[in-house]
N, C-alpha and C positions, 0 to 999 in steps of 0.2 A: 316888790319881788325882783330878784336879780335876773339878769338875762343869761340864758345858757348859750353854749356854742351853737346849738341848733337854732335858737331864736335869732342869733346874729346872722347865721347863714341866710335865713329867709329874708331878713331885713336887707342884707346886702344884695340878694337877688332882686328884691323890689327896687333898690336904688339903681340897679342896672337896667331896669325896665322889663324884667322878666315877669310875664303875666300868667304863664301856664307851666306846670311841671308834669310831664307825662310819666306815670309811675305805677308801681304795684307794691303793696305794703309787705312787710316782713319784720321779724323781731330784730334784725340787724339794723333797722332804721327806726326803731321805736322812739328814740329821742327826737328824731326829725318829725315823726308823725305827731307827737305831742306838741311840737312847735307849730305845725300847721293848724292845729286846733286852737292854740292860743293866739295865732295871727289871723283868726277869722278867715282861714283858707285863702290867704293872700301871700304869695301867688297861689293860683288855684291848683289843687291836686286833681289831675285828670287820671282816673283809674282805668287802666286797660285790663284785658283778660290775661295778659302774659307779658313778662318783661321785654321779650323781643319786640312785641307790638308797641310798647312804650318807646323803645328806641326808634322804631320806624316812624311813629307818630311825631317824635321830635325831629327826625330828618325831614318828613313832609312839611312840618311847620316851618323849619328853617329854609327849605327850598322855596316855599311859596310866600314867605314873609320877608326874606332878606335879613332876618334877625337870628340871633343864636337860639337853637332849640335846646331845651333842658330835659333830661330824663333822670330817673332815680330808681334804685333797686336795692334790695337787701343784700346781705353778704352771701358768699358761697354760690348756691344755685341761681339766685336772682342776678348776681353779677355776671355769671357765665351766660345767662340767657340774653344779656344785652349785646353780646359780641357781634352777632350777625348784623344787627341794625347799625352798630358803630362802624363795622367794616363797610357797610353801605355808605355811610357818611364819609369815611376816609377815601374810598375810591371815587366818589362823585364830588369830593372837595366841598363838603357842607359843614358849617360850624355847629357843632353839638357839644354840650358839656354834660357828662354823666356824673352824678353824685352817688356814691356807692357806700354801703355800710360794711363794717368789718367786726369781727369778734372783739371783745375787750382786749386792751393792751396786755393785761396780765395773763391772758390765755394764749397769746401768740407764740407759735413755736411748740405748742403742746399737743398737736394733733387734735385740737378741740373740734366739737361738732360744727360743721359748716365752715371750718377754717380752710381757706384757699389762699395761696400766695398771690394776692391780687396785683401787686406791683409787677410780678412776672407775667401774670395772665394778660394784663393790659399793655404790656411793654411794646408790642408791635402795633396794635390797633390805635393806641394813643401815644405813638412814638414822639409826637410833638410836645406833649406835656401830660404826665401822670404823676401824681404826688399824693402822699398820705399825710393827713393832719394828725399830729400827736400831742400838740399843746395848743391851748386857745389862742395864744399870741401869733401863731402861725397862720391862722385862718384867713384874715383879710387878704394877705399877699397871695395865698394859694388860690382862692376863689377868683380874685381879680385877674391873676395871670392866666388861669384856666379859660376865662371868658375872652381875654385879649388875644391869647394865642389861637383860640378857636376862630375868632373873627379875622385875625391877621393872616393866618395860614389856611383858612378854609378847611378845617380839620376837626376831628373829635378829640376832646381832652377829657381826663378823668380825675376826679377828686375823691379820695377814699377817706372816710371818717369813721374810726372805731366807735362802737356803740357807747362805751363809757366816756369817750371824749365828747360825744354829742351832748351829754348831760352835764358836763362841767360848767361852772360859772364862767361866762366869757370875760376875758380881760384883754384889752388891746395891746399891741406892741408898744413898747416904751422907747424913749430916746436913749438907748443904751447899746453897748457892744453886742453884736450878733442878734440884734433885733432887726426885722425887716418891715418897715412901715409900708403902707400902700395907699393908693388913691383911686378914685373912680374916673371913668371916661376915657375916650380915645378919639383923636381927630386924625383924619386920613389925608395923606398927601395925594397929589395928582402926579403920577409918574409918566414922564414923556422922554422918549429917546433923544439923543443929541441930534443937532441939525444935520451933521454930516451923514449920520446913519439914515435919517429920513430922506435925504437927497439921494443916497445910493438906492434906497428902496424905490423912490419915485422914478429914477432913471431906468431901473429894471422893468417896472410896470409899464412905463411909457414905451419901451421897446417892443413889448409883446403885441400880438394882433389877435390872439384868441385867449382871453383872460378868463380863468375860472376862480371863483372865490369859495372858500369853505369857512363857515362860521359856526362857532359853538357857544356854549353857555357863557363864556367869558365876553361875548359881544352883546350880551343882553342890554346893557346900558348904552349901546352905540347904534341903535336902530337907524336914526336919521343919517348918521355918518356912513354906515354901511350902504344905505340906499344911494347916497350921493356918490360914493366911490364906484359903486356898480354902474351908475349912470355914466360917469365920466369914462370909465374903462370899457364900456360896452360889454360888461361881464355877465355871466350867469352866476347864481349863488346857490350852492348846496349847503345843507344844514346837517351837522352831526346830530345824533338822536337827542342828546341833552340840550341842544340848541333849537329844537323844533319850534319853540315859541318866540325865538329871537326876531324873526322876520315874517311878515304876512305872506301866506300862500296865495293871496290874491294878486301879488305882484307877478307879472307875466314871465319874468326872467328868473324867478325862484324855482329851482329844479327839485326842491324837496329834500328828503332824507338821503343819506349816502350810506353805502355798505350793504351787507347781506339783507338788511331790512329796508334798503333804500329803493330809489326809483330808477327807471331806465334813463330819463334825461340826465340825472346826476352821474350815472355810470358813463354815458356817452360823452358828457361834457368833460369828465376827467380823462377819458381815453383820447379826446381830440384836442385838448388845450395845449398851448405852448407856454403859458404863464400861469402860476398859481399864487394866490394871496390867501393865507390862512389867518383868521382872526379869532382868538379866544377859544381855540380847540386843540385838544391833544388826541384827536381821532387816531386810533392805533392800527387800523387795518390797511396797511400800505398797498395791498393788492387792488384796492379800490381807488387808489390815487394814481396820478400819471406815472408812466415808467420813469425810472431815475434819470435817464438821458433824454427825456422828452420835453420837460418843462423847466424853466427857470422859476425860482420861487422865493417868496418873502413870507415870514411869519411874524405875527404880532401877538404877544402874550404878556400878561402882568407878572407872571412867575418865570423868572429866568431859568429855573431848573427844568422847565418843560419846553423850552425852545430848542429847535434844531434836532429833535430826537425821533421824528417820524418820517422825515423826508430830507434829502440833501438841500436844505434851504441855503441860498446865497446870502441873504440878509436876515438876521434874527433881531427883531426889535423888541426890547423889554419895556413895556409901558402900558398904561391904561388904554383900553381899546378906543374909547371915544376921543380922548385927548390926542392919541397918536394918529388916528385917522384925520382929525381936524388939522394936525400939522402937515399931513401928507397931501390933503386936498389941493392947496394952492400950487403945489408942484406938479400935479397931474395934468396931462394934456388930454382934452376930450377927443376920443377916437372918432374920426370922421366916418370910417367904414363901420357900419352897424350890422353887417351881414351875419357875423358870428352870433351876436345877441339875438337878432331876429330869428335865426334858425333855431336857437335854443327855445325861444318863446313858442315857436310852432311845435316843437317837440313836447314842451310842457303842456300846451293845450291838448295835444293828441293824447298825452299820458293821462290827464284827468278824465278825458272821455273814455279811454280804455278802462280806467279804474271803475267808472260807473257801469260800463258794459260787463266787466267781470263780476261786479257785485250783483248784477241781475241774472247771472247764469243760474239756471234752475238747479236746486240741490234738495237733499232729503234730510230733514224738512226745510231748514233755513240755511242759506248761504251765509257763513259768518261775516263775509265782507259787507253784506248788506246791512248788518247791524250798525256798522260804522258809517256807511254811505248815506243811510237814511237820517242819521243824527247830524252829519256834517253841516248841511245847510240850516239846520235847526239850532245849532249851538248858540246859546246866549252870548252876547258880545263880551261879557265879563266872566265867562265860565273858566273854571280851573279843571283840568282833566288829568287823571292819574291812570296809568296802565300798569298791569302786573306783568311779570316776565312770562314768557310762553308765547303761544300763537297770537294772543291779544296784542302783543307788542308789534307783530308784523303789520296788523291792520291799523293800529294806532299810527305807525310810522308812515304808511302809504295812503290810507283812505281818508284821514281827517284833514280838512283844509282849515288851518288856523287863520283867523283874522287878527288885526293889530294888537288888541289888548288881551287876548286869550292867553292863558298860561297852561303849561302841561309838563309832566315829567314822569319818569319811571326809574327803576334801578338800572342805571346805565352801564357802569363798569363791573359791578359785582353781579348784575343780572340775577339776583336772587329771587326765588319765588316768595310770594307772600306780602310784599309791601303795599299792594294796591289799596286795600280798604284802610289800613292805618295811615297811608299817605293822605287819603281823602279826609280822614278824621283830623289829621294835622292841618290840612288846608282849611277846614271849616273853623278851627280855632284860630288860625291866622287871619282868616277873612270870613267871619260869620255872616257877612252881608252878601257873599257871592255864591252862586250855584256851583256845585261840584259834581263831576261825573267820573265814575271809576269803571274801568274795563277789567274784568277778572275772569281768568280761566277757571273751569270747575275744579281743577287740581289745586290751584292756589286757594280757591274758596273753601275746599274741604280742609286744606292745611291749616288755615287760620282765619279766613274771611268770615266764615259763619260765626265764630266766636266773637269777632269784633263787631258784628252786627248788634250784639248785645250792648256794646259800648255806644254805638250809634243810637240805639233805642233809649239809652240812659240820658244822653246829653242833647239830643236834637232840639228839644223845645227851648234851649237856651240860645240857639242861633237865630239871628234876626231874619235870615232867609233859610227856611228849613230844607231846601232842596239839596239832597245828596242822593244821586242815582247810581246804583251799582248794577251794571249789566253783566250777567254771568253767561259766558259762552259754554253752554251745557251740551257736551258731546260725549261724556262718559269715557274720555280718553286723555291721557297725558300727551296732548297732541304734538307739541313742539318736539319733545324727545322722540316720539314715534316717527315724525318726519326726519329728524336727524339720523335715526337708525337707518331709515331707508336711503336717504340721500347721501349721507357721509359714511355710514358704516356698511352699506350694501346689504343690510339685513332686513328681513321682513319684520313686521310688528310682532313683538313678544308679548302676548296677551297677559301673561302672569304679572308682568311689571307695568304694563301700560293701561290696562282697563281699570276704570273707576267704578265703584258702587253707585247706583243711581240714587239721587237725593232730590227731594223737592226743595229747591232753594227759595222759591216763592212761598211755599208752605211754612218754612222756618221763619221767613221774614214776617209773614202774616201773624204768626204766633206771638211775635214781639210787638204787634201793633203798628208795623210799618205798612206802607202801601206796597202791594205785590201783584205782579202780573206774570203769567206764564204765556210765552209766545211760541206757537208751533206752526204758524202760517206767516210767510214772508210779507203778505199784504197787511198783516196786523202790526208790523213794526212801526210804521209811521205814526198811527194813532197811539201806540204804546209809548213812544218817545214823547209825543205831545202831551199825553196825560201825565207822564212822569215829570216833565219840565214845568207843569202847572200845578203839581200836587202840593198839598199843604203839609206834607211830611216826607221823610226819606222814602225812596222807592227801590225795590229790587225787581229788575227785569230778568226773569228766568227764561233765556232764549235757547230753545232746543235747536242746535245747529249741526251741520253735517261734518263729521271728522275727516271725510275724504276730500274736502276742498283743499287743494295744495297751497301752501304759502310759497308760491313760485318766485325765486329770486329774479329780479328784473333782467339780469344778464343771461339767464338760462336759455339755451337754444332748444329747438324742437328735438335735435339729435340727443342732447343731454337728457331731455325728458323721456325719450324712447329708451335710453340706457337705464334710467331709473325704473321705467315700467318693466323692463326685462328682469331687473332685480326683484321686483314685486312678485313676479310669477313664480318665484322660488317657494312660495307658500304663504304669503301674506293673506290673512283672512279677509282683508278689505281690498284685495287687489283689483277687482273689476270696478268697484266704485271709485277707487283712486285714479285708475287709468281713464275712466270716463270723465270724471270731473277735471282731471289735469288737462286732457285734450280740449275740452270745452273752454276751460279758462284760458289756456295759452292761445287758442284760436282767436280770441277777442282782439289780440294785437294785430292780427292779419286781416280782419274784416274792414270794410270801408268805414271811414270816420268823417264826421262833419268838419273836423279840424285839419283834415289833410289838404 
């Protein structure tokens, strides 16, 4: 039997080491579906409940595996549904390849059913590479380039294959004019700046007395070097949200997350430093960085298009984080005065104590911070954590203390709702032997998390470690936007847009045969986490928590909180609960601490 274009596509993906394709079927990819059947489901077709979830699962897979994620969808509406997940990949710099069907070539331009101009549709999100295959000889080069570009540029790429082309007999490119042969594989160079640039950076860093470091996901492979540089410079290290798992929070000088979701030590370090070293981060919020005339600064990034654009850096080093820091280390002088770093360590210790105190503030019924604080010391050493956008991202950023080999991520730059559960699914297919924890607001859970529990129920028995825990922050409120309305818009809660219908998330999970627990008592959290982390199947923790507990920014003053309370009195239905919880929470910073 001759091999079709679809057959060849799957064989090429196998040669690239692709083991899973996250997808949803449709007649625009019928030729590909037939090829999966003939190929004994290799690579494996992972069926989501919706194409957007397929894209998110591919993003989660890529984030946690370091390999390319592959998703697939039919023509027209299926292709359109992929967009949000692909934009998530684009903005967080994640390698994803989408294979998309299209109507037959003979129907193109005829306003045929489900015909969409896919090249135009994907032109922005897949600006690095989007191509349509129209003849079999074109396929190897197109799929190989799509994978290489995705990996090289850390970006989504798209391959469009019309339905009739999928079913053509495959014939390879020949040794002729206007044929483009192709080959497999890619070997990566190690990029290091020139010696003179490294020397300029070292001189600048040696001249500083109060050094702050900011690391992002680009520093993930440079943990040992970051620690060595921090020790030499007597620096504190803040982490951009996508770099939360780069460095252990057990290191006393790690100040934690930075920004609106960040910590007070990170904020105070940036406000007090005289020197800044940024490694592998394009953190965009300059208001949380030193004043422009306050600090001299150096940036290290593998991508030259992202250096020098967030702060007036004096030295911009383009290079691999690990190799560049290794070149820098011999030129750095160990700071004799350690008072800057010691003061930061004291502030970090006090911060973690404050976080624990805030988590134990009484609420009705459960303080959402306590969901995270009870888990934090119980996190397995090899856990992978995903958080959805919304209030769960606040507590993920501030309350969880990651140790060395833990992984974690969320939708960083797009900050879209809905990727939490599909990220968790992608993580389980990337590392079926590792436990996964997902934090999900009830808004995101109703948006698509409930449906993807069906996907979890379908596949969990194929994972060598069955533990996937989804913790739902059940407060019947689109809480993050509610707080943004109050704090940024000066508006009371608008119930018609913010209130959610009450749903039993545990009941839905139990109906699928998953382990499920409803928590309404804060004292039940610890045993609930322990049961979930020892369960023989995935678990949903349906935690009824208080929507009035404020995600107070670490730099907020009591005066600012009083101003916000004044706005609440304009008619917010939760005003008294918000004021009460806000005062109790903020007061924890002022109470005596053991770390003082």
